[in-house]
C-alpha positions, 0 to 999 in steps of 0.5 A: 505435823503441826497445824498452821494456826494464827501463831504460826501465821504471825511468826511466818509474817514476822520472819518475812518482815525480817528478811524483807527489811534486811535489804535496807538494813545490811550492806552485805549480800542477801545470801550472807544475811540468810546464812547469818540468820540461819546460824543465829541464836535468834533463829533458834528463839523463833524455832521454839515458837514461844508465845511470849517472844517479842516480835519486833524487827529492830529487836531481831536485828539487834539480837543478830547484830550481837553475834555478827560484826558489820560486814559489807561482803557480797553485793547481790541482793534479792528483791524485797518481795522475794526475801519476804517470801523466803522468810515466810516459807522457811518459817512455815516449813519450820513451824508446821513440820516442827523442825529447826531453821537450820534443817529447813535451810538444809532441805533447800538452800536459799540460793536454790529456793530463790531460783523457783520464786517466780513459780513457787510464790503464787502457790500454796505453802503445802504445794511448795513443800511437796515440790521441794520434797519431790525435787530433793527425792525426799518425802514427809519422813524427812521431817520425822524426828524419829526416822533415823532411830525407826530405821535402825530399829527396823534393821536391827529387828530384821537381822536379829529375828529369832523365829 
């Protein structure tokens, strides 16, 4: 687990601003925007957590717009506060657990996470992660990049004991 340092805070607040400003920027629903963001090359740039990326919301939108055509699909939009929090908490998870945006979104889909917004947004980030893992019947091993190989090796050695 990586420490949530000043760079992580900067990235989480930046992603929160992107999500918040998407409400005014795009005519599509919040869920459509979130799906596009999750699958965007720009999300991968943020995942790299580089210190030399340009943290400019308009630049982020221009990068996302290069991948996706303008779309008015859907009309349900979440509040700006809720969108900021979603952006912040997803980046917090990605940064501290060193996982991709896609994996964070796969842990809990935005539609489900937003249902818990009013309770979760007033709690600490670690509390939120604990509740999400509990809700999904998972533990911190979910974030372990080597969990699958460890499991396979353990099974192999248990079935191939020579002693």
